[in-house]
C-alpha positions as CSV (number, residue, x, y, z in Angstrom):
1,M,99.1,104.8,105.8
2,P,98.4,102.2,108.6
3,S,100.5,99.4,107.0
4,P,103.3,101.0,104.9
5,V,105.5,99.3,102.4
6,T,108.8,99.0,104.1
7,H,111.0,96.8,101.9
8,F,111.2,95.4,98.4
9,E,113.1,92.5,96.7
10,I,114.2,92.0,93.2
11,L,115.4,88.5,92.6
12,G,116.6,86.5,89.6
13,K,119.0,84.0,88.2
14,D,122.1,86.3,88.5
15,G,121.9,88.6,91.6
16,K,125.2,90.3,90.9
17,K,124.1,91.2,87.3
18,L,120.7,92.6,88.6
19,Q,122.6,94.6,91.3
20,G,124.7,96.2,88.6
21,F,121.8,96.8,86.4
22,Y,119.7,98.7,89.0
23,S,122.7,100.4,90.5
24,S,123.6,101.8,87.0
25,L,120.0,102.5,86.1
26,F,118.8,104.4,89.2
27,G,122.1,105.3,91.0
28,W,121.2,102.9,93.9
29,E,124.1,102.2,96.3
30,V,124.0,98.4,96.8
31,D,125.7,97.0,99.9
32,T,127.0,93.6,98.7
33,T,128.6,92.5,102.0
34,N,125.6,90.5,103.0
35,P,125.5,86.7,102.8
36,D,124.2,84.8,99.8
37,E,125.0,87.7,97.4
38,Y,121.9,89.6,98.6
39,G,122.6,93.3,98.1
40,I,120.9,95.8,100.4
41,I,119.7,99.2,99.2
42,Q,119.1,101.8,101.9
43,P,116.8,104.8,101.4
44,Q,118.9,107.8,100.2
45,D,118.4,111.4,101.2
46,G,115.5,110.4,103.5
47,R,113.4,109.3,100.5
48,G,112.0,106.0,99.4
49,T,112.1,102.6,101.0
50,G,115.0,100.2,101.4
51,G,115.2,96.9,99.6
52,G,117.3,94.0,98.4
53,I,118.5,92.6,95.1
54,G,119.9,89.1,94.8
55,T,119.8,85.6,93.4
56,N,116.5,83.6,93.8
57,P,117.4,80.1,95.0
58,M,114.6,78.8,92.7
59,G,116.3,80.5,89.7
60,T,113.2,82.4,88.7
61,P,112.7,86.2,88.5
62,S,110.4,87.8,91.1
63,V,109.6,91.2,92.5
64,T,108.1,91.3,96.0
65,F,107.2,94.2,98.3
66,Y,106.9,93.9,102.0
67,V,104.1,95.6,104.1
68,E,104.7,96.3,107.8
69,V,102.0,94.8,110.1
70,P,101.8,94.5,113.9
71,D,101.0,90.7,113.9
72,L,102.3,88.5,111.2
73,Q,100.2,85.4,111.9
74,A,97.0,87.5,112.2
75,A,97.8,89.0,108.8
76,L,98.4,85.6,107.3
77,D,95.2,84.3,108.8
78,K,93.3,87.2,107.3
79,A,94.9,86.8,103.9
80,T,93.9,83.1,103.8
81,A,90.4,83.9,104.9
82,L,90.2,86.4,102.0
83,G,91.3,83.8,99.5
84,G,95.1,84.0,99.7
85,K,97.6,81.2,100.3
86,I,100.6,81.1,102.6
87,V,103.9,81.0,100.6
88,V,106.4,81.5,103.5
89,P,105.1,81.0,107.1
90,V,106.3,83.3,109.9
91,T,110.1,83.2,109.7
92,E,112.9,84.7,111.8
93,M,116.1,85.5,109.9
94,Q,119.0,87.8,111.1
95,G,116.8,89.5,113.7
96,L,113.9,90.1,111.3
97,S,110.4,88.5,111.4
98,F,108.6,88.1,108.0
99,A,106.2,85.9,106.0
100,Q,104.8,85.8,102.5
101,F,101.4,85.1,101.0
102,A,100.0,84.8,97.5
103,D,96.9,86.9,96.8
104,P,93.9,85.3,95.0
105,E,95.6,86.0,91.6
106,G,99.0,84.5,92.7
107,N,100.9,87.7,93.3
108,V,103.4,87.1,96.2
109,I,103.3,89.8,98.9
110,G,105.7,89.9,101.9
111,I,104.8,91.1,105.4
112,A,107.2,92.2,108.1
113,K,106.7,92.7,111.8
114,S,106.5,96.3,112.9
115,G,108.6,97.5,115.8
C-alpha cells in the first residue's frame, strides 16, 4: 500500500469515558500520561495501527484515520483540486507533522508526514 493508514483518533465529549469503553471492549492498553487527556494506543503484538482516544475540544464525537504521505501540502493541494476542503492546515505538534481535509461528502481524513 503506497500510503498506509498509520493512526486513528476517536474523540468525543468525555475522553476518559471513551478510553475506558474501548479499553474494556477491545482490551486496548491506553497510555493516559499524555497532555489534554489524550490517550495513546500502541499496536500490540506487531498487529494493527496505533491511535488515540480523547476529548474533542469542540465537544462533538468524531472518528478520523490518518494516512501517511511524503508531502503534506502536495496532498492537501491534490485533495482540494479533487473537491475536498482543508480542515486543518499543515501543523507541527510534539515533533509530528499532520493536516486534515474533508472529502467531497464531508468526511474528515487526516494525513501525516512519512519518515
